Residue frames as a rotation matrix with the C-alpha (Angstrom) as fourth column:
MET 1
-0.081 0.645 0.759 -26.52
0.788 0.508 -0.348 -67.18
-0.610 0.570 -0.550 62.51
LEU 2
0.866 0.381 0.325 -26.71
0.499 -0.697 -0.514 -63.57
0.031 0.608 -0.794 61.34
SER 3
-0.058 -0.998 -0.033 -23.81
0.993 -0.061 0.101 -61.35
-0.103 -0.027 0.994 60.30
GLY 4
-0.878 -0.249 -0.409 -25.18
0.247 -0.967 0.060 -57.81
-0.411 -0.049 0.910 59.74
LEU 5
0.181 0.925 -0.335 -27.64
0.221 -0.370 -0.902 -55.61
-0.958 0.089 -0.271 58.09
ASP 6
-0.480 -0.339 0.809 -27.98
0.829 0.127 0.545 -55.45
-0.288 0.932 0.220 54.22
HIS 7
-0.744 0.259 0.616 -30.69
0.151 -0.833 0.532 -52.83
0.651 0.489 0.581 53.77
LEU 8
-0.656 0.550 -0.516 -33.33
0.521 -0.165 -0.837 -50.94
-0.546 -0.819 -0.179 55.70
VAL 9
-0.396 0.562 0.727 -36.54
0.763 -0.239 0.601 -49.76
0.511 0.792 -0.334 54.06
ILE 10
-0.808 0.171 -0.563 -37.73
0.211 -0.809 -0.549 -46.23
-0.549 -0.562 0.618 54.71
THR 11
-0.058 0.854 0.517 -41.41
0.998 0.068 0.001 -45.55
-0.035 0.516 -0.856 53.67
VAL 12
-0.809 -0.245 -0.535 -41.72
0.229 -0.969 0.097 -42.02
-0.542 -0.044 0.839 52.24
THR 13
0.266 0.958 -0.111 -44.55
0.373 -0.208 -0.904 -39.90
-0.889 0.199 -0.413 50.83
ASP 14
0.943 -0.017 -0.332 -42.41
-0.290 -0.527 -0.799 -38.38
-0.162 0.849 -0.502 48.07
ILE 15
0.659 -0.701 0.272 -39.44
0.713 0.697 0.069 -40.25
-0.238 0.148 0.960 46.54
SER 16
0.303 -0.536 0.788 -37.97
0.548 -0.579 -0.604 -37.13
0.780 0.615 0.119 44.85
ARG 17
0.623 -0.035 0.782 -38.07
-0.487 -0.799 0.352 -35.12
0.613 -0.600 -0.515 48.07
ALA 18
0.903 -0.277 0.329 -36.47
-0.154 0.506 0.849 -37.90
-0.402 -0.817 0.414 50.07
VAL 19
0.529 -0.737 0.420 -33.81
0.844 0.408 -0.347 -38.51
0.084 0.539 0.838 47.45
ASP 20
0.354 -0.356 0.865 -32.95
0.145 -0.893 -0.427 -34.79
0.924 0.276 -0.265 47.48
PHE 21
0.791 -0.044 0.611 -32.71
-0.584 -0.354 0.731 -34.73
0.184 -0.934 -0.305 51.30
TYR 22
0.819 -0.440 0.369 -30.63
0.080 0.723 0.686 -37.82
-0.569 -0.532 0.627 51.76
SER 23
0.410 -0.709 0.573 -28.28
0.900 0.213 -0.381 -37.05
0.148 0.672 0.726 48.86
ARG 24
0.248 -0.284 0.926 -27.90
0.210 -0.918 -0.337 -33.27
0.946 0.278 -0.168 49.15
VAL 25
0.634 0.073 0.770 -28.13
-0.639 -0.510 0.575 -32.91
0.435 -0.857 -0.276 52.94
LEU 26
0.717 -0.302 0.628 -26.51
-0.413 0.542 0.732 -36.18
-0.561 -0.784 0.264 54.03
GLY 27
-0.006 -0.839 -0.545 -24.36
-0.959 -0.151 0.242 -36.93
-0.285 0.523 -0.803 51.02
LEU 28
-0.034 0.066 0.997 -25.63
-0.088 0.994 -0.069 -40.50
-0.996 -0.091 -0.028 50.31
GLU 29
-0.906 -0.243 -0.346 -25.09
-0.381 0.113 0.918 -42.01
-0.183 0.963 -0.195 46.83
VAL 30
0.081 0.996 0.043 -28.38
-0.683 0.087 -0.726 -42.68
-0.726 0.030 0.687 45.00
ARG 31
-0.970 -0.237 -0.044 -29.09
-0.198 0.679 0.707 -45.88
-0.138 0.695 -0.706 43.00
TYR 32
-0.104 0.984 -0.144 -32.41
-0.960 -0.137 -0.244 -46.14
-0.260 0.113 0.959 41.27
ARG 33
-0.757 -0.042 0.652 -33.82
-0.046 0.999 0.011 -49.67
-0.651 -0.022 -0.759 41.19
ASP 34
-0.448 0.679 0.581 -37.15
0.840 0.098 0.533 -48.72
0.305 0.727 -0.615 39.48
ARG 35
-0.265 0.408 0.874 -39.66
0.074 -0.895 0.440 -45.92
0.962 0.181 0.206 39.61
GLU 36
0.684 0.667 0.296 -40.84
-0.277 -0.139 0.951 -46.82
0.675 -0.732 0.090 43.12
ARG 37
0.884 -0.404 -0.233 -37.62
0.417 0.460 0.784 -48.10
-0.210 -0.790 0.576 44.74
VAL 38
0.565 -0.747 0.351 -34.44
-0.269 -0.569 -0.777 -46.20
0.780 0.344 -0.522 45.29
ASP 39
0.612 -0.462 -0.642 -31.38
0.774 0.518 0.364 -47.24
0.165 -0.720 0.674 47.27
LEU 40
0.741 -0.474 0.476 -29.31
-0.486 -0.867 -0.108 -44.72
0.464 -0.151 -0.873 49.17
ILE 41
0.462 -0.649 -0.605 -25.89
0.414 0.761 -0.500 -46.15
0.785 -0.020 0.620 49.72
LEU 42
0.662 -0.253 0.706 -24.34
-0.712 -0.509 0.485 -45.94
0.236 -0.823 -0.517 53.22
GLY 43
-0.301 -0.820 0.486 -21.11
-0.830 0.476 0.290 -47.94
-0.469 -0.316 -0.824 53.31
ASP 44
-0.971 -0.063 -0.233 -22.11
-0.172 0.858 0.485 -51.56
0.169 0.510 -0.843 52.77
LEU 45
-0.519 0.849 -0.099 -25.71
0.557 0.248 -0.792 -50.87
-0.648 -0.467 -0.602 53.71
ALA 46
-0.775 0.379 0.506 -28.60
0.279 -0.514 0.811 -49.53
0.568 0.770 0.292 51.57
LEU 47
-0.596 0.761 -0.257 -31.35
0.012 -0.312 -0.950 -47.34
-0.803 -0.570 0.177 52.89
ARG 48
-0.832 0.340 0.439 -34.12
0.545 0.344 0.765 -48.37
0.109 0.876 -0.471 50.53
LEU 49
-0.737 0.633 -0.238 -36.89
-0.468 -0.731 -0.496 -45.85
-0.488 -0.254 0.835 49.85
HIS 50
-0.701 0.652 0.290 -40.38
0.710 0.598 0.372 -47.16
0.070 0.466 -0.882 49.22
TRP 51
-0.794 0.510 0.333 -43.22
-0.380 -0.842 0.384 -44.85
0.476 0.178 0.861 48.29
THR 52
-0.706 0.533 0.467 -46.31
-0.426 0.208 -0.881 -45.14
-0.567 -0.820 0.080 50.60
ALA 53
0.267 0.919 -0.289 -48.67
-0.786 0.035 -0.617 -45.83
-0.557 0.392 0.732 47.69
THR 54
-0.498 -0.556 -0.665 -46.59
-0.843 0.490 0.222 -48.71
0.202 0.672 -0.713 46.32
ASP 55
0.716 0.696 0.056 -47.91
-0.696 0.704 0.141 -52.18
0.059 -0.140 0.988 45.89
ILE 56
-0.191 -0.860 -0.473 -44.49
-0.637 0.475 -0.607 -53.80
0.747 0.185 -0.639 46.34
GLU 57
0.817 0.368 0.444 -44.74
-0.576 0.560 0.595 -57.08
-0.029 -0.742 0.670 48.27
PRO 58
0.312 0.564 -0.765 -43.68
0.873 0.148 0.466 -58.33
0.375 -0.813 -0.446 50.67
ARG 59
-0.320 -0.382 0.867 -43.52
-0.021 -0.912 -0.410 -55.28
0.947 -0.149 0.284 52.86
ALA 60
-0.999 -0.050 0.002 -44.01
-0.001 -0.029 -1.000 -54.28
0.050 -0.998 0.029 56.46
GLY 61
-0.450 0.885 -0.121 -47.49
0.893 0.446 -0.063 -54.83
-0.001 -0.137 -0.991 57.89
THR 62
0.694 0.659 -0.289 -48.05
0.673 -0.737 -0.064 -51.13
-0.255 -0.150 -0.955 58.45
PRO 63
-0.318 -0.868 0.381 -45.55
0.938 -0.347 -0.005 -49.08
0.137 0.356 0.924 56.39
THR 64
0.752 0.609 -0.253 -45.85
0.657 -0.727 0.202 -45.60
-0.060 -0.318 -0.946 57.85
PRO 65
0.079 -0.734 0.674 -43.81
0.432 -0.585 -0.687 -42.50
0.899 0.345 0.271 56.87
GLY 66
0.071 -0.115 0.991 -42.28
-0.558 -0.828 -0.056 -40.77
0.827 -0.549 -0.123 59.84
SER 67
0.922 0.364 0.134 -42.10
-0.321 0.520 0.792 -43.86
0.218 -0.773 0.596 62.11
LEU 68
0.536 -0.785 -0.311 -38.33
0.583 0.610 -0.536 -44.46
0.611 0.106 0.785 61.83
ASP 69
0.873 -0.456 0.172 -35.76
-0.435 -0.570 0.697 -43.59
-0.219 -0.683 -0.696 64.44
LEU 70
0.817 -0.569 0.094 -32.29
0.500 0.619 -0.606 -44.07
0.287 0.542 0.790 62.89
CYS 71
0.690 -0.676 -0.257 -28.80
-0.224 -0.537 0.813 -43.36
-0.688 -0.504 -0.522 64.13
LEU 72
0.875 -0.438 0.205 -26.12
0.292 0.141 -0.946 -42.74
0.386 0.888 0.251 61.49
ARG 73
0.404 -0.820 -0.405 -22.39
0.673 -0.034 0.739 -42.58
-0.620 -0.571 0.538 62.20
SER 74
0.992 -0.084 -0.093 -20.53
-0.123 -0.776 -0.619 -39.51
-0.020 0.626 -0.780 60.97
LEU 75
0.387 -0.916 0.111 -17.06
0.876 0.327 -0.353 -39.38
0.287 0.234 0.929 59.60
LEU 76
-0.221 -0.428 0.877 -16.86
0.200 -0.900 -0.388 -35.63
0.955 0.089 0.284 60.39
PRO 77
-0.917 -0.066 -0.395 -16.76
0.398 -0.242 -0.885 -33.88
-0.038 -0.968 0.248 63.75
LEU 78
-0.093 0.994 -0.063 -20.30
0.987 0.083 -0.140 -32.92
-0.134 -0.075 -0.988 64.78
ASP 79
-0.010 0.039 -0.999 -19.52
0.175 -0.984 -0.040 -29.19
-0.985 -0.175 0.003 64.70
GLU 80
-0.879 -0.344 -0.329 -18.78
-0.268 -0.213 0.940 -29.57
-0.394 0.914 0.095 61.02
VAL 81
-0.677 0.718 0.161 -22.00
0.708 0.575 0.410 -31.52
0.202 0.391 -0.898 60.49
ALA 82
0.086 0.712 -0.697 -23.96
0.791 -0.474 -0.386 -28.82
-0.605 -0.518 -0.604 62.38
ARG 83
-0.390 -0.290 -0.874 -22.41
-0.203 -0.899 0.388 -26.07
-0.898 0.329 0.291 60.22
HIS 84
-0.999 -0.015 0.044 -23.30
0.037 0.332 0.943 -28.01
-0.029 0.943 -0.331 57.10
LEU 85
-0.355 0.933 -0.051 -26.92
0.933 0.357 0.041 -28.53
0.056 -0.033 -0.998 58.19
GLN 86
0.076 0.379 -0.922 -27.26
0.508 -0.811 -0.292 -24.91
-0.858 -0.446 -0.254 59.23
ALA 87
-0.735 -0.406 -0.544 -25.93
-0.242 -0.592 0.769 -23.74
-0.634 0.696 0.337 55.85
LEU 88
-0.905 0.425 -0.033 -28.70
0.167 0.425 0.890 -25.79
0.392 0.799 -0.455 54.20
ASP 89
-0.475 0.734 0.486 -31.35
-0.813 -0.578 0.079 -24.48
0.339 -0.358 0.870 56.58
VAL 90
0.023 0.418 -0.908 -31.91
0.128 0.900 0.417 -27.92
0.992 -0.126 -0.033 58.12
GLU 91
0.397 0.242 0.885 -33.15
-0.761 -0.453 0.465 -27.61
0.513 -0.858 0.004 61.67
ILE 92
-0.624 -0.581 -0.523 -31.18
-0.016 0.679 -0.734 -29.37
0.781 -0.449 -0.433 64.37
GLU 93
0.421 0.907 -0.002 -33.76
-0.029 0.015 0.999 -30.58
0.907 -0.420 0.032 66.88
LEU 94
0.975 -0.122 0.185 -31.31
-0.182 0.033 0.983 -31.45
-0.126 -0.992 0.010 69.60
GLY 95
0.639 -0.764 0.091 -27.64
0.713 0.632 0.303 -31.60
-0.289 -0.129 0.949 70.26
PRO 96
-0.103 -0.374 -0.922 -24.95
-0.206 0.915 -0.348 -32.22
0.973 0.154 -0.172 70.26
VAL 97
0.451 0.296 0.842 -25.63
-0.890 0.074 0.451 -34.34
0.071 -0.952 0.297 73.34
GLU 98
-0.729 -0.682 0.059 -24.05
-0.680 0.714 -0.167 -37.41
0.072 -0.162 -0.984 74.95
CYS 99
0.467 0.872 0.144 -25.92
-0.882 0.472 0.001 -40.64
-0.067 -0.128 0.990 74.59
GLN 100
-0.179 -0.495 0.850 -25.37
-0.418 0.821 0.389 -44.44
-0.890 -0.286 -0.354 74.55
GLY 101
0.051 0.105 -0.993 -24.75
-0.991 0.128 -0.038 -46.27
0.123 0.986 0.111 71.34
ALA 102
0.888 0.276 -0.368 -24.49
-0.284 0.958 0.033 -49.96
0.362 0.075 0.929 70.52
ASN 103
0.456 -0.805 -0.379 -20.77
0.649 0.593 -0.477 -50.00
0.609 -0.029 0.793 71.28
GLY 104
-0.435 -0.623 -0.650 -20.27
0.898 -0.351 -0.265 -47.21
-0.063 -0.699 0.712 73.73
LYS 105
0.152 0.484 -0.862 -20.94
0.492 -0.793 -0.359 -43.57
-0.857 -0.369 -0.359 74.43
LEU 106
-0.123 0.026 0.992 -21.80
0.970 -0.209 0.125 -41.28
0.211 0.978 0.000 71.52
GLU 107
-0.597 0.164 -0.785 -22.00
0.038 -0.972 -0.232 -37.59
-0.801 -0.169 0.574 70.91
SER 108
-0.492 0.544 0.680 -25.11
0.866 0.388 0.316 -37.02
-0.092 0.744 -0.661 68.77
LEU 109
-0.759 0.470 -0.450 -27.27
-0.434 -0.881 -0.188 -34.39
-0.485 0.053 0.873 67.15
TYR 110
-0.428 0.768 0.476 -30.87
0.634 0.630 -0.448 -34.98
-0.644 0.110 -0.757 66.03
LEU 111
-0.730 0.297 -0.616 -32.80
-0.576 -0.752 0.320 -33.80
-0.368 0.588 0.720 63.00
ARG 112
0.051 0.806 0.589 -35.81
0.052 0.587 -0.808 -34.93
-0.997 0.072 -0.012 60.99
ASP 113
-0.871 -0.325 0.368 -36.09
0.357 0.096 0.929 -35.90
-0.337 0.941 0.032 57.37
PRO 114
-0.830 0.558 -0.012 -38.94
-0.491 -0.720 0.491 -34.49
0.265 0.413 0.871 55.20
ASP 115
-0.100 0.843 -0.528 -41.35
-0.022 0.529 0.849 -37.30
0.995 0.096 -0.034 56.33
GLY 116
0.486 0.268 0.832 -40.59
-0.732 -0.395 0.555 -36.62
0.477 -0.879 0.004 60.04
ASN 117
0.712 -0.353 -0.607 -38.29
0.458 0.889 0.020 -39.62
0.532 -0.292 0.794 60.66
LEU 118
0.881 -0.455 0.128 -35.95
-0.382 -0.526 0.760 -38.93
-0.278 -0.719 -0.637 63.49
LEU 119
0.609 -0.786 -0.107 -32.27
0.381 0.408 -0.829 -39.09
0.695 0.465 0.548 62.41
GLU 120
0.849 -0.525 -0.058 -29.46
-0.075 -0.229 0.971 -39.17
-0.523 -0.820 -0.234 64.91
ILE 121
0.647 -0.762 -0.018 -26.02
-0.020 0.006 -1.000 -38.28
0.762 0.647 -0.012 63.57
SER 122
0.962 -0.197 0.188 -23.32
-0.179 0.064 0.982 -39.51
-0.205 -0.978 0.026 65.95
ARG 123
0.253 -0.940 -0.228 -19.72
-0.407 0.111 -0.907 -39.84
0.878 0.323 -0.355 66.65
PRO 124
0.520 -0.070 -0.851 -18.10
0.634 0.699 0.330 -42.10
0.572 -0.712 0.408 69.27
LEU 125
0.774 -0.292 0.562 -16.83
-0.542 -0.764 0.350 -40.39
0.327 -0.575 -0.750 72.35
ARG 126
-0.082 -0.870 -0.487 -13.30
-0.142 0.494 -0.858 -41.41
0.987 -0.001 -0.164 73.37
PRO 127
0.544 0.234 -0.806 -13.04
0.688 0.427 0.588 -43.07
0.481 -0.874 0.071 76.80
ALA 128
0.973 -0.162 0.165 -11.85
-0.228 -0.798 0.558 -40.77
0.041 -0.581 -0.813 79.54
SER 129
0.534 -0.821 0.199 -8.66
0.283 0.396 0.874 -42.73
-0.797 -0.410 0.444 79.82
GLU 130
0.063 -0.446 0.893 -7.81
0.997 0.065 -0.038 -41.93
-0.041 0.893 0.449 76.15
ALA 131
0.687 0.259 0.679 -8.83
0.395 -0.918 -0.049 -38.28
0.610 0.302 -0.733 76.45
ASP 132
0.953 -0.302 0.010 -6.49
-0.156 -0.463 0.873 -37.82
-0.259 -0.833 -0.488 79.40
GLU 133
0.353 -0.881 0.316 -3.43
0.720 0.471 0.509 -39.24
-0.597 0.048 0.801 77.73
THR 134
0.677 -0.264 -0.687 -0.98
-0.503 -0.847 -0.170 -36.80
-0.537 0.461 -0.707 76.12
PRO 135
0.969 -0.245 -0.023 0.99
0.126 0.574 -0.809 -37.87
0.212 0.782 0.587 73.09
């Protein structure tokens, strides 16, 4: 019946601050829909920013900044991601650590956006059988 996810709404206290973080720190493309709604493009998915004081309807029953826990897949090795974050003075809360993703084991690091949302940046871990093979 369903085929995927189109967009996910993130409730923020300050649109400008969130746009800066997600574009400068995480490299997402920004598309302004109007003054109160901004899309951050992540592949074929949009992370849609809504300001807490907006009157946009329909919306979640209790839109609350800082209540999101989101895992994002990285194209880069996590040591490169960590160096990038450190260069921008973004604190890494945890990691890299091994954890379970939707389709297998991941290596992840954790940080928070300006509203306190927990962001997990992950890369799939190769199965042991692949890691042991020599080309």
